[in-house]
C-alpha positions in Angstrom: 62.6 27.0 33.9 60.4 24.0 34.7 56.9 26.0 33.2 59.1 26.7 30.2 59.9 22.4 30.0 55.8 21.6 30.5 55.5 23.6 28.0 57.6 22.1 25.6 56.1 18.8 26.8 52.6 19.9 26.0 53.0 21.1 22.7 55.7 18.0 22.0 52.7 15.7 22.9 49.9 17.9 21.0 52.5 18.2 17.8 52.6 14.0 18.4 49.4 13.2 19.0 48.2 15.6 15.8 50.2 13.5 13.5 48.9 10.5 14.8 45.9 11.4 13.7 46.8 12.1 10.2 48.7 9.0 9.8 45.4 7.2 11.1 41.9 6.9 8.4 38.3 6.2 8.9 35.6 3.4 7.8 32.1 4.2 7.7 28.6 3.2 5.9 25.8 1.6 5.8 24.0 -1.9 6.2 21.3 -2.7 4.4 18.9 -6.2 4.2 18.7 -6.4 1.2 15.4 -9.1 1.4 13.3 -6.7 3.2 15.0 -3.2 1.7 15.7 -1.6 4.7 18.9 -0.6 6.9 19.7 -3.4 9.2 19.6 -2.0 13.1 22.0 -3.6 15.5 24.6 -4.9 13.0 27.9 -5.3 14.4 31.0 -4.6 12.1 34.3 -5.3 12.4 37.7 -5.4 10.4 38.9 -9.0 10.1 41.5 -9.6 12.8 41.7 -6.6 14.1 40.3 -4.8 17.3 38.3 -2.2 15.3 34.7 -2.6 15.4 31.4 -0.8 15.4 27.5 -1.6 15.3 24.9 0.4 13.1 22.4 2.4 14.5 18.6 2.9 13.9 19.6 4.4 10.1 21.6 1.5 9.4 24.7 3.5 10.0 28.3 2.8 11.5 31.5 4.3 11.4 34.6 3.1 13.0 37.6 5.5 13.5 41.1 5.5 14.4 42.2 2.9 12.1 46.3 2.5 10.7 46.6 2.6 6.7 46.9 -0.8 5.6 44.5 -3.3 3.6 42.0 -5.0 5.8 38.6 -7.3 5.4 35.0 -5.4 6.1 32.7 -8.0 7.7 29.0 -8.4 9.4 27.2 -10.1 11.7 23.1 -10.1 12.0 21.1 -12.2 13.7 19.2 -12.1 9.8 22.2 -13.7 8.3 21.5 -16.7 10.8 17.7 -16.6 9.4 18.6 -17.0 5.9 21.9 -19.6 6.7 23.8 -17.7 4.4 27.1 -15.1 4.7 28.0 -12.6 2.4 31.8 -12.8 2.7 34.4 -10.0 3.7 34.7 -6.7 1.6 38.5 -5.5 1.3 38.7 -1.7 2.3 42.2 0.1 1.9 42.8 2.6 4.1 44.8 5.9 3.8 46.6 8.2 6.3 44.1 10.8 7.2 41.5 9.6 4.8 37.6 8.2 5.2 36.4 5.4 3.2 32.7 4.5 2.7 31.6 0.7 2.8 28.0 0.1 1.4 27.1 -3.8 3.6 24.2 -5.7 2.7 22.8 -9.7 3.4 22.7 -11.6 0.2 19.6 -10.8 -2.0 16.2 -12.9 -2.0 17.4 -13.3 -6.0 20.9 -14.7 -4.5 19.6 -17.1 -1.8 17.2 -18.6 -4.7 20.2 -19.8 -6.4 22.0 -20.4 -3.6 18.9 -23.1 -2.7 18.7 -24.2 -5.9 22.1 -25.8 -6.5 22.2 -27.2 -3.4 19.0 -28.4 -4.3 18.3 -32.0 -6.2 19.3 -31.2 -9.8 16.4 -31.6 -12.2 16.9 -30.4 -16.5 14.6 -28.4 -18.1 13.6 -26.7 -15.1 14.6 -22.7 -13.8 14.3 -20.9 -10.5 12.0 -17.9 -10.3 10.8 -15.5 -6.8 9.5 -12.4 -6.2 8.0 -9.9 -3.1 4.3 -10.1 -3.0 2.9 -6.4 -1.4 0.2 -5.0 -0.9 0.2 -2.1 -4.1 -1.0 0.8 -2.2 0.9 0.2 1.3 3.5 -1.1 0.0 4.1 -3.9 2.7 5.6 -7.2 2.5 2.1 -9.7 2.4 2.9 -13.0 4.9 1.1 -15.7 3.9 -0.3 -15.3 0.1 -0.1 -18.0 -2.1 1.8 -17.3 -5.3 0.3 -19.9 -8.2 2.3 -20.5 -11.3 0.2 -22.6 -14.2 1.0 -23.4 -18.0 -0.4 -25.6 -20.7 1.3 -28.6 -21.7 1.3 -30.8 -25.3 -1.6 -32.3 -25.7 -3.0 -31.8 -22.3 -5.9 -30.1 -21.3 -6.5 -29.0 -18.0 -3.7 -26.6 -17.4 -0.1 -27.9 -14.2 -0.1 -26.2 -11.3 2.9 -25.1 -9.3 2.2 -24.0 -5.8 4.3 -21.6 -3.1 4.0 -19.0 -0.2 5.4 -15.8 0.7 7.5 -15.9 3.6 7.2 -13.4 6.7 8.5 -10.9 4.9 5.8 -11.2 1.7 9.0 -13.3 -0.6 8.0 -16.5 -2.1 10.8 -18.7 -4.3 10.7 -21.9 -6.0 13.3 -23.6 -7.9 11.0 -26.0 -10.0 9.8 -23.7 -12.7 9.2 -25.2 -16.6 11.9 -24.1 -18.4 10.8 -21.9 -21.9 7.5 -22.5 -21.1 5.1 -19.7 -20.5 4.0 -19.1 -16.8 1.0 -17.9 -16.1 1.6 -15.8 -12.9 -0.8 -15.0 -10.6 -1.6 -14.1 -6.4 -4.2 -14.2 -4.1 -4.2 -12.7 0.1 -8.0 -12.7 1.3 -9.8 -11.5 -1.7 -6.8 -9.3 -2.8 -4.9 -10.6 -6.6 -2.4 -9.3 -9.2 -3.4 -8.4 -13.0 -2.0 -11.6 -14.3 0.6 -12.0 -16.6 3.2 -14.8 -18.2 6.6 -15.3 -17.8 9.2 -17.1 -19.1 12.3 -18.6 -17.5 15.1 -20.2 -19.3 16.5 -23.6 -17.9 19.2 -23.2 -15.4 18.3 -19.6 -14.9 16.8 -17.3 -12.4 14.2 -14.9 -12.7 13.2 -11.8 -10.3 8.9 -11.1 -10.1 7.3 -9.0 -7.8 3.8 -9.0 -7.1 1.4 -6.0 -6.2 -1.9 -7.1 -5.2 -5.6 -5.0 -5.2 -9.1 -5.7 -5.1 -10.0 -6.6 -8.1 -13.8 -7.4 -10.3 -13.4 -10.1 -12.3 -15.1 -9.4 -15.8 -17.1 -11.3 -18.4 -15.5 -11.9 -21.9 -17.7 -12.3 -25.0 -16.5 -13.7 -28.5 -17.0 -14.6 -31.7 -14.8 -16.2 -34.3 -15.0 -15.1 -38.1 -13.8 -16.4 -40.8 -11.5 -14.0 -42.4 -12.4 -14.8 -46.2 -15.8 -15.5 -46.2 -17.7 -13.4 -42.4 -18.6 -16.6 -41.6 -19.4 -18.1 -38.1 -16.6 -20.3 -37.3 -18.7 -23.0 -35.3 -17.1 -26.4 -33.3 -13.8 -24.2 -32.6 -12.0 -24.9 -28.7 -11.4 -21.7 -27.7 -9.4 -21.0 -24.1 -7.4 -18.4 -22.4 -3.8 -20.7 -21.5 -3.0 -21.7 -18.2 -6.5 -22.0 -16.8 -9.8 -23.2 -16.8 -11.1 -21.1 -19.1 -12.1 -23.3 -22.4 -15.1 -24.3 -24.0 -16.5 -24.6 -27.7 -18.4 -22.1 -29.8 -21.7 -22.7 -30.7 -23.4 -22.5 -34.3 -22.6 -18.6 -34.4 -19.2 -18.9 -33.7 -19.7 -17.4 -30.1 -17.9 -18.0 -27.0 -18.6 -16.9 -23.2 -16.0 -16.7 -20.5 -17.1 -15.5 -17.1 -15.4 -14.1 -14.4 -12.0 -13.8 -15.8 -9.7 -12.0 -13.1 -7.7 -8.7 -15.1 -4.6 -9.4 -16.6 -2.7 -10.7 -19.9 -3.1 -13.7 -21.5 -2.5 -15.9 -25.0 -6.3 -16.8 -26.2 -6.0 -19.6 -28.2 -8.4 -21.5 -30.3 -8.1 -24.6 -32.2 -10.3 -26.3 -35.0 -10.3 -28.8 -37.4 -10.1 -26.5 -40.6 -8.1 -23.9 -39.5 -5.6 -25.5 -37.2 -4.4 -24.0 -34.0 -4.5 -19.7 -33.6 -4.0 -17.0 -30.9 -3.6 -13.7 -29.8 -2.8 -11.3 -26.6 -5.6 -9.9 -24.4 -6.0 -7.9 -22.0 -8.4 -8.2 -19.7 -9.2 -5.1 -17.3 -11.7 -5.4 -13.9 -14.6 -5.2 -13.7 -15.9 -4.3 -17.7 -17.9 -6.9 -19.8 -15.6 -6.7 -23.3 -16.3 -8.2 -26.7 -13.9 -9.9 -28.8 -14.1 -10.6 -32.2 -10.7 -13.0 -33.2 -10.9 -13.5 -37.6 -9.8 -16.9 -38.9 -8.0 -17.9 -41.5 -6.8 -21.4 -42.6 -4.2 -20.3 -45.3 -0.4 -19.8 -43.7 -0.5 -16.7 -42.7 -1.0 -13.9 -40.5 -4.2 -13.9 -38.6 -5.4 -10.6 -37.7 -5.4 -9.2 -34.1 -8.2 -9.2 -32.0 -11.2 -6.2 -31.8 -12.0 -6.3 -28.7 -14.8 -4.2 -28.0 -16.2 -1.8 -24.9 -19.1 -0.1 -23.6 -17.6 3.5 -23.9 -17.4 5.4 -27.8 -13.7 5.2 -29.3 -12.4 8.6 -30.7 -12.6 10.4 -34.0 -9.5 9.4 -35.9 -8.9 12.7 -37.0 -8.2 14.0 -33.3 -5.2 11.3 -33.2 -2.7 14.4 -34.1 0.1 15.6 -32.6 0.9 14.7 -29.1 4.2 14.0 -27.2 4.9 10.5 -28.6 5.7 7.6 -26.7 7.4 4.6 -28.3 7.5 0.5 -28.3 11.3 1.6 -27.7 11.2 4.2 -25.0 8.4 1.8 -22.8 10.9 -1.3 -23.7 13.7 0.7 -21.7 11.3 0.4 -18.9 9.0 -2.3 -18.9 10.6 -5.1 -16.7 11.6 -2.6 -13.6 7.4 -1.3 -13.7 4.9 -2.6 -12.6 1.4 -0.8 -14.2 1.4 1.7 -16.5 1.7 4.1 -14.1 5.0 3.0 -12.9 5.7 3.1 -16.6 5.0 7.2 -16.9 6.7 8.1 -13.8 10.3 6.3 -15.1 9.9 7.9 -18.3 10.1 11.4 -16.8 7.2 13.2 -18.6 7.9 17.2 -18.6 5.0 18.6 -16.9 3.4 15.0 -15.8 2.8 14.1 -12.2 1.8 10.6 -11.1 0.3 11.2 -7.4 -0.7 8.3 -5.1 -4.8 8.6 -3.5 -5.0 8.1 0.1 -8.2 6.2 -1.0 -5.6 3.9 -3.2 -6.8 5.3 -6.2 -3.8 6.9 -9.0 -4.3 10.7 -10.2 -2.8 11.5 -13.0 -2.1 15.2 -14.9 -0.4 17.9 -15.8 1.3 20.4 -13.5 -0.7 23.3 -14.8 -3.3 21.8 -12.9 -1.4 20.8 -9.6 -2.9 23.3 -7.5 -6.5 21.9 -8.2 -5.2 18.3 -7.4 -3.5 19.1 -4.5 -6.4 20.9 -3.1 -9.6 19.8 -4.8 -8.3 16.1 -4.1 -7.7 15.0 -8.3 -8.3 16.5 -11.5 -6.9 14.1 -13.9 -6.1 13.5 -17.8 -8.5 11.7 -19.7 -7.4 8.2 -20.2 -8.4 6.5 -23.5 -7.5 2.7 -24.5 -6.9 1.9 -28.3 -8.9 5.2 -28.7 -11.6 4.2 -26.3 -12.1 6.3 -23.6 -12.1 4.2 -20.3 -14.4 4.3 -17.6 -12.0 3.4 -15.1 -9.2 5.3 -15.7 -7.8 4.1 -12.2 -7.8 0.5 -14.2 -5.6 1.7 -17.3 -2.9 3.2 -15.3 -2.7 -0.5 -13.8 -2.4 -2.5 -16.6 0.1 -5.2 -17.3 3.2 -3.0 -18.7 3.5 -6.4 -20.8 0.2 -5.4 -22.3 1.4 -1.6 -23.7 3.0 -1.2 -27.4 2.8 2.8 -27.4 1.4 5.8 -25.9 0.5 9.4 -27.0 0.1 12.4 -24.4 -1.0 15.9 -25.2 -1.1 18.6 -23.2 -4.0 20.4 -21.2 -4.2 23.0 -24.0 -3.8 20.7 -27.1 -6.4 18.3 -25.4 -8.5 20.6 -25.3 -8.8 22.0 -28.3 -9.0 18.3 -29.5 -11.2 16.8 -26.8 -13.4 19.3 -25.8 -15.0 20.1 -21.8 -13.0 17.3 -19.7 -9.9 17.3 -20.8 -8.6 20.6 -19.9 -5.7 18.8 -17.8 -4.1 16.7 -20.6 -5.5 13.4 -22.4 -3.4 10.0 -21.9 -3.9 7.6 -24.7 -3.1 4.6 -24.9 -1.5 1.5 -27.4 -2.0 -2.1 -27.0 -0.1 -4.8 -28.7 -1.7 -5.7 -31.5 -3.3 -2.6 -31.5 
């Protein structure tokens, strides 16, 4: 009888234990460092006002078993929060019997931190906030100690105003004093590496995030000419400049002007003349090129003609621009803000058969899957790239064109491209058209 009693006791205890396990739940999840974009290791995760807690592993994951049903506040602590001087606060978790509940915890983003800093700083009118991460374009590693320069033009002031910010150890920069509703040119440099410059616009009391990728770049030379739209005569004595920069000059008696050593980027080309008033147009400057620019001016209140930009390469014949897969402005606009360059746009749009591959030497290769074997066995067999019907002498530069400069694109598959463009187009053709063309 003793043996039978012991067996019954064991059976009852097992049933009770199984019943207890069925009545409790589990909390599991991950803790993420939103500033550096990595899992947070050794973070202490706990359910508020309970003994239930855990520590994240090397992948930032945690698991808490044996939690009775009920509502809890999930929190975490890490030295990173002390460095940031911020706390994300608890997340409400409802535990149900026998269920597992996933919880994602994270540090405040840089955007949130900047907003908090700007709220505690001295309030100023007509300013906004800007933050972002400066990284190496190839390795994607954040760069500590990089200088970010913001420059803008004020009314009736020749020299641009500037504001500088320096990146933290994680590669982030921030400022609460960006002039509101004014085009601001963003540039960054780090031991000779620079970004493709572009203008941004920040609203009053608005917080904007703009990340910056740095490359090994070469400046370009711009030689331009201003011409009267009606008569065709040269426009002499017109003040000409790139907005937000110190590139400023007067056209000579041939209407010509020259800017040497212009960093790559998207600029607003400005002109001012007593007879024609102030005119402007967007100018995309690649790196390491010699550009010839012609701008037509009109003293009547009508829209001026777009810029004519010429490079050393020969343009494609007009009748070849038929067919192809057209990527519209609307499609590009959907991914423009999240793309760093032209190659990012193509990758984000997920075009059938197109692959975008980053090479070990820092270059980018874009082609069709029909040439994939060759691309991965012989290095790279890229598609041809044309900008405004002119074949790019440096395709890698074209792939890094600023998204803001692109209006539409056309892709030709290998067979179609071979028929239209001949030898050299065996892995497709990519036509890029910039704004104003």
